[in-house]
MDAnalysis code that builds the backbone (N, CA, C; Angstrom):
import MDAnalysis as mda
import numpy as np

u = mda.Universe.empty(345, n_residues=115, atom_resindex=np.repeat(np.arange(115), 3), trajectory=True)
u.add_TopologyAttr("name", ["N", "CA", "C"] * 115)
u.add_TopologyAttr("resid", np.arange(1, 116))
u.add_TopologyAttr("resname", ["MET", "LYS", "ARG", "ILE", "GLU", "ALA", "ILE", "ILE", "ARG", "LYS", "THR", "LYS", "PHE", "GLU", "ASP", "VAL", "LYS", "GLU", "ALA", "LEU", "LEU", "GLN", "SER", "ASP", "ILE", "ASP", "TRP", "PHE", "GLU", "TYR", "HIS", "ASN", "VAL", "HIS", "GLY", "ILE", "GLY", "GLN", "SER", "ARG", "GLU", "GLU", "ARG", "ILE", "TYR", "ARG", "GLY", "VAL", "GLN", "TYR", "SER", "THR", "ASP", "VAL", "ILE", "GLU", "ARG", "VAL", "ALA", "LEU", "ALA", "ILE", "ILE", "CYS", "ARG", "ASP", "PRO", "LEU", "VAL", "GLU", "PRO", "THR", "VAL", "LYS", "VAL", "ILE", "LEU", "GLU", "VAL", "ALA", "HIS", "THR", "GLY", "GLU", "VAL", "GLY", "ASP", "GLY", "ARG", "ILE", "PHE", "VAL", "SER", "ASP", "VAL", "ILE", "ASP", "THR", "TRP", "SER", "ILE", "ARG", "THR", "GLY", "GLU", "HIS", "GLY", "ASP", "THR", "VAL", "LEU", "LYS", "ASP", "LYS", "LYS"])
u.atoms.positions = np.array([
    [55.000, 197.231, 95.189],
    [54.167, 196.755, 96.140],
    [53.858, 195.215, 95.689],
    [53.825, 194.645, 96.467],
    [53.901, 192.832, 95.844],
    [52.785, 192.340, 96.781],
    [52.176, 191.307, 96.090],
    [51.118, 189.984, 96.770],
    [51.975, 189.149, 97.224],
    [51.995, 188.549, 98.208],
    [52.604, 187.537, 98.376],
    [51.465, 186.473, 98.903],
    [51.291, 185.225, 97.804],
    [50.754, 184.566, 98.467],
    [51.214, 182.799, 98.838],
    [50.928, 182.382, 99.924],
    [51.417, 181.266, 100.189],
    [50.487, 180.244, 100.717],
    [51.023, 178.787, 100.059],
    [50.098, 177.860, 100.491],
    [50.678, 176.589, 101.302],
    [50.146, 176.681, 102.489],
    [50.989, 176.094, 103.496],
    [50.231, 175.254, 104.064],
    [51.086, 173.598, 104.844],
    [50.253, 173.219, 105.473],
    [49.572, 173.524, 106.932],
    [48.106, 173.311, 106.744],
    [47.325, 173.446, 107.805],
    [47.989, 173.420, 109.318],
    [48.841, 172.563, 109.350],
    [49.490, 172.125, 110.938],
    [51.099, 173.424, 110.906],
    [50.983, 174.140, 110.015],
    [52.174, 174.808, 110.320],
    [51.708, 176.475, 110.549],
    [49.947, 176.453, 109.956],
    [49.602, 177.866, 110.206],
    [49.803, 178.590, 111.573],
    [49.685, 178.166, 112.472],
    [49.653, 178.971, 113.436],
    [51.550, 179.494, 113.946],
    [52.099, 178.570, 113.783],
    [53.677, 178.658, 113.733],
    [54.033, 180.088, 112.692],
    [53.447, 179.885, 111.532],
    [53.626, 180.941, 110.377],
    [53.055, 182.291, 111.199],
    [51.970, 182.260, 111.533],
    [51.030, 183.272, 111.701],
    [51.681, 184.175, 112.974],
    [52.178, 183.491, 113.959],
    [53.254, 184.052, 114.847],
    [54.348, 184.877, 114.545],
    [55.152, 183.946, 113.523],
    [56.033, 184.392, 112.841],
    [55.827, 185.907, 112.260],
    [54.894, 185.880, 111.616],
    [54.573, 186.783, 110.847],
    [54.308, 188.196, 111.453],
    [53.344, 188.053, 112.675],
    [52.993, 188.990, 113.701],
    [54.005, 189.515, 114.005],
    [55.452, 188.500, 114.400],
    [56.362, 189.208, 115.211],
    [57.320, 190.168, 114.421],
    [57.232, 189.864, 112.870],
    [58.125, 190.629, 111.922],
    [57.399, 191.889, 111.401],
    [57.716, 192.305, 110.699],
    [56.887, 193.598, 110.389],
    [55.552, 193.652, 109.519],
    [55.118, 192.406, 109.383],
    [53.583, 192.516, 108.932],
    [52.524, 192.423, 109.748],
    [51.891, 193.432, 109.551],
    [50.645, 193.496, 110.344],
    [49.248, 192.728, 110.213],
    [49.234, 192.912, 108.928],
    [47.882, 192.127, 108.390],
    [48.193, 191.166, 107.237],
    [47.268, 190.337, 107.362],
    [47.452, 189.409, 106.145],
    [46.037, 188.448, 106.379],
    [45.472, 188.219, 105.134],
    [44.201, 187.309, 105.062],
    [44.686, 185.875, 104.797],
    [44.015, 184.899, 105.470],
    [44.032, 183.692, 105.181],
    [42.652, 183.044, 104.914],
    [42.874, 181.750, 104.138],
    [41.623, 181.208, 103.682],
    [41.943, 179.068, 103.642],
    [40.790, 178.773, 104.402],
    [41.106, 177.410, 104.084],
    [41.181, 176.790, 102.952],
    [41.836, 176.220, 102.386],
    [41.609, 175.705, 100.777],
    [41.985, 174.297, 100.519],
    [41.540, 173.614, 99.396],
    [41.674, 172.171, 99.181],
    [42.353, 171.956, 97.931],
    [43.280, 170.967, 97.617],
    [44.325, 171.325, 96.393],
    [44.260, 169.898, 96.051],
    [44.833, 169.606, 94.912],
    [45.615, 168.189, 94.366],
    [46.832, 168.279, 94.084],
    [47.462, 167.338, 94.872],
    [48.716, 167.145, 94.472],
    [49.067, 166.270, 93.600],
    [50.499, 165.894, 93.366],
    [51.175, 165.027, 92.481],
    [50.917, 163.626, 93.337],
    [51.244, 163.437, 94.797],
    [51.519, 162.310, 95.366],
    [49.819, 161.995, 95.472],
    [49.213, 161.104, 95.176],
    [48.183, 159.891, 95.038],
    [48.169, 158.689, 95.552],
    [48.423, 158.619, 96.884],
    [48.328, 157.319, 97.682],
    [46.684, 157.107, 98.278],
    [46.732, 156.175, 98.680],
    [45.727, 155.663, 99.334],
    [46.302, 155.065, 100.636],
    [45.704, 155.609, 102.085],
    [45.954, 155.208, 103.270],
    [44.813, 154.703, 104.151],
    [45.125, 153.828, 104.766],
    [43.919, 153.094, 105.900],
    [44.381, 153.367, 107.309],
    [43.200, 154.089, 107.856],
    [43.296, 153.981, 109.077],
    [42.063, 153.863, 109.617],
    [42.112, 152.656, 110.996],
    [41.470, 152.296, 111.690],
    [40.042, 151.411, 110.298],
    [40.976, 150.494, 109.732],
    [39.801, 150.021, 108.686],
    [39.275, 150.654, 107.684],
    [39.402, 151.811, 107.579],
    [38.995, 152.620, 106.503],
    [40.204, 153.202, 105.494],
    [39.551, 152.911, 104.229],
    [40.596, 153.489, 103.153],
    [40.194, 154.744, 103.129],
    [41.439, 156.014, 102.910],
    [41.110, 157.041, 102.646],
    [41.879, 157.840, 101.326],
    [41.779, 158.445, 100.666],
    [42.294, 158.980, 99.065],
    [42.819, 159.982, 99.747],
    [44.433, 160.457, 99.457],
    [44.992, 161.664, 99.560],
    [45.335, 162.599, 98.924],
    [44.373, 162.273, 97.441],
    [44.341, 163.315, 96.541],
    [43.839, 164.600, 96.655],
    [43.203, 164.797, 97.992],
    [42.716, 166.595, 98.030],
    [43.604, 166.634, 99.381],
    [44.132, 167.705, 99.379],
    [44.818, 168.315, 100.443],
    [44.571, 169.488, 100.982],
    [44.291, 169.179, 101.971],
    [43.815, 170.787, 102.998],
    [44.956, 171.482, 103.268],
    [44.829, 172.709, 102.977],
    [45.949, 173.622, 103.523],
    [45.648, 174.942, 103.924],
    [46.411, 175.977, 103.784],
    [46.325, 176.926, 104.398],
    [46.518, 178.046, 103.140],
    [45.792, 179.150, 102.715],
    [46.545, 180.055, 101.994],
    [46.667, 181.291, 102.202],
    [47.894, 182.036, 102.423],
    [47.980, 183.437, 103.009],
    [47.911, 184.160, 101.982],
    [47.369, 185.432, 102.243],
    [47.792, 186.473, 101.070],
    [48.235, 187.723, 101.981],
    [49.548, 188.111, 101.491],
    [49.981, 189.220, 102.140],
    [50.283, 190.481, 101.263],
    [49.721, 191.871, 101.299],
    [50.396, 192.955, 100.157],
    [51.296, 193.590, 101.246],
    [52.735, 193.715, 100.529],
    [53.854, 194.672, 101.401],
    [54.276, 195.316, 100.521],
    [55.044, 196.047, 101.136],
    [56.308, 196.979, 99.992],
    [57.286, 196.582, 99.651],
    [57.680, 197.052, 98.847],
    [58.959, 195.861, 98.260],
    [60.230, 195.741, 99.127],
    [60.405, 196.261, 100.226],
    [61.543, 196.041, 100.840],
    [61.235, 194.744, 101.825],
    [60.009, 194.798, 102.072],
    [59.281, 193.774, 102.736],
    [59.272, 192.394, 102.463],
    [59.171, 192.349, 100.888],
    [58.875, 191.135, 100.343],
    [59.938, 189.724, 100.927],
    [61.433, 190.056, 100.530],
    [62.118, 188.993, 100.758],
    [62.541, 188.906, 102.295],
    [62.000, 189.631, 103.508],
    [62.117, 189.103, 104.501],
    [61.144, 188.336, 104.928],
    [59.768, 188.589, 104.387],
    [58.826, 188.378, 104.512],
    [58.396, 186.570, 103.405],
    [59.261, 186.420, 102.797],
    [59.513, 184.737, 102.155],
    [59.963, 183.972, 102.867],
    [61.454, 184.872, 103.265],
    [61.986, 184.227, 104.054],
    [61.686, 183.479, 105.558],
    [60.975, 184.276, 106.276],
    [60.107, 184.038, 107.236],
    [59.203, 182.687, 107.020],
    [58.574, 182.815, 106.137],
    [57.342, 181.655, 105.710],
    [57.983, 180.379, 105.503],
    [59.419, 180.646, 104.750],
    [60.179, 179.227, 103.663],
    [60.686, 179.213, 105.112],
    [61.325, 179.473, 106.506],
    [61.800, 179.068, 107.468],
    [60.799, 178.368, 108.165],
    [59.747, 179.027, 108.821],
    [58.816, 178.601, 109.776],
    [57.831, 177.169, 108.912],
    [57.672, 177.589, 107.711],
    [56.426, 176.327, 107.290],
    [57.432, 175.203, 106.631],
    [58.923, 175.236, 106.582],
    [59.328, 173.938, 106.159],
    [59.409, 172.608, 107.062],
    [59.054, 171.620, 106.646],
    [59.415, 170.383, 107.323],
    [60.546, 169.250, 106.499],
    [60.582, 169.886, 105.120],
    [61.381, 168.874, 104.432],
    [60.823, 167.899, 103.624],
    [59.388, 167.583, 103.851],
    [58.304, 166.468, 103.476],
    [57.819, 167.425, 102.004],
    [57.309, 165.926, 101.436],
    [56.551, 166.683, 99.953],
    [55.215, 167.222, 100.435],
    [55.147, 168.120, 100.053],
    [53.655, 169.165, 100.309],
    [53.863, 170.064, 101.469],
    [54.971, 170.795, 101.598],
    [55.214, 171.729, 102.327],
    [54.825, 173.096, 101.840],
    [54.281, 172.667, 100.224],
    [53.537, 174.228, 100.258],
    [54.288, 174.946, 99.038],
    [53.803, 176.547, 98.835],
    [54.361, 177.182, 97.504],
    [54.382, 178.720, 97.908],
    [54.725, 179.035, 97.599],
    [54.703, 180.747, 97.582],
    [55.010, 181.604, 96.243],
    [53.753, 182.269, 95.985],
    [53.981, 182.705, 95.012],
    [53.930, 184.595, 95.089],
    [54.794, 185.226, 94.189],
    [54.995, 186.907, 94.528],
    [54.424, 187.427, 93.287],
    [53.645, 188.224, 93.303],
    [53.385, 189.234, 92.027],
    [52.991, 190.622, 92.100],
    [53.109, 191.539, 91.237],
    [52.982, 192.742, 91.432],
    [51.817, 193.099, 91.973],
    [51.361, 194.547, 92.716],
    [50.263, 195.160, 92.964],
    [50.819, 196.187, 92.210],
    [49.298, 196.693, 91.372],
    [49.865, 197.905, 90.720],
    [49.124, 199.309, 91.635],
    [48.294, 199.021, 92.348],
    [47.602, 200.366, 93.179],
    [46.946, 199.402, 94.450],
    [46.651, 200.350, 95.330],
    [45.902, 199.944, 96.156],
    [45.185, 201.129, 96.885],
    [43.705, 201.143, 97.421],
    [43.012, 202.153, 97.815],
    [42.511, 202.005, 98.784],
    [42.673, 202.866, 99.896],
    [41.725, 202.557, 101.168],
    [40.371, 203.007, 101.305],
    [39.518, 202.375, 101.560],
    [38.223, 202.457, 101.381],
    [37.335, 203.619, 102.344],
    [38.193, 203.720, 103.330],
    [37.860, 204.653, 104.261],
    [38.149, 205.920, 104.195],
    [39.273, 205.968, 103.537],
    [39.954, 207.230, 103.326],
    [40.296, 207.659, 101.828],
    [40.040, 206.918, 101.160],
    [39.851, 207.281, 99.677],
    [41.340, 207.418, 99.163],
    [42.439, 207.393, 99.861],
    [43.641, 207.681, 99.789],
    [44.301, 206.348, 98.877],
    [45.370, 206.552, 97.747],
    [45.627, 205.040, 97.544],
    [47.482, 205.151, 97.125],
    [48.078, 204.340, 96.672],
    [49.165, 204.136, 96.634],
    [49.290, 203.327, 98.004],
    [51.370, 203.197, 98.116],
    [51.511, 202.444, 98.914],
    [51.649, 203.106, 100.446],
    [51.057, 204.351, 100.516],
    [50.694, 204.990, 101.753],
    [49.776, 204.312, 102.494],
    [49.097, 203.548, 101.728],
    [47.697, 202.978, 102.291],
    [48.421, 202.049, 103.509],
    [49.395, 201.281, 102.838],
    [50.107, 200.044, 103.958],
    [51.349, 200.489, 104.912],
    [51.107, 201.936, 105.186],
    [51.907, 202.369, 106.153],
    [51.444, 202.170, 107.640],
    [52.583, 201.994, 108.498],
    [51.816, 201.498, 109.743],
    [51.573, 202.984, 110.326],
    [50.326, 203.015, 110.795],
    [49.405, 204.071, 111.510],
    [49.460, 203.996, 113.073],
    [50.616, 203.180, 113.965],
    [50.391, 203.133, 115.151],
    [50.607, 204.591, 115.755],
])
């Protein structure tokens, strides 16, 4: 099992969400996050100066079986891509075990489709 964490633009969240739901991913969590990137510019909007140090993004966390990792990452890469600086990052890490609080079962069977 793997954990896929993707940090994406807020403007791309709805598109990525729909694409994930249309693929084999039925559940993921997301959070609004703030980060500091390497681009530090000052912008002026209606006479007010804004710093671009803090970047608003959405962080997605997806736990999936190993065979779904590559297709899931591919969906995120395709849909979240704009080609501009600040498109985000994807991190993949190992998940040692998972438990269902309701049933007490553990392992990747917890992730199986129960439809």
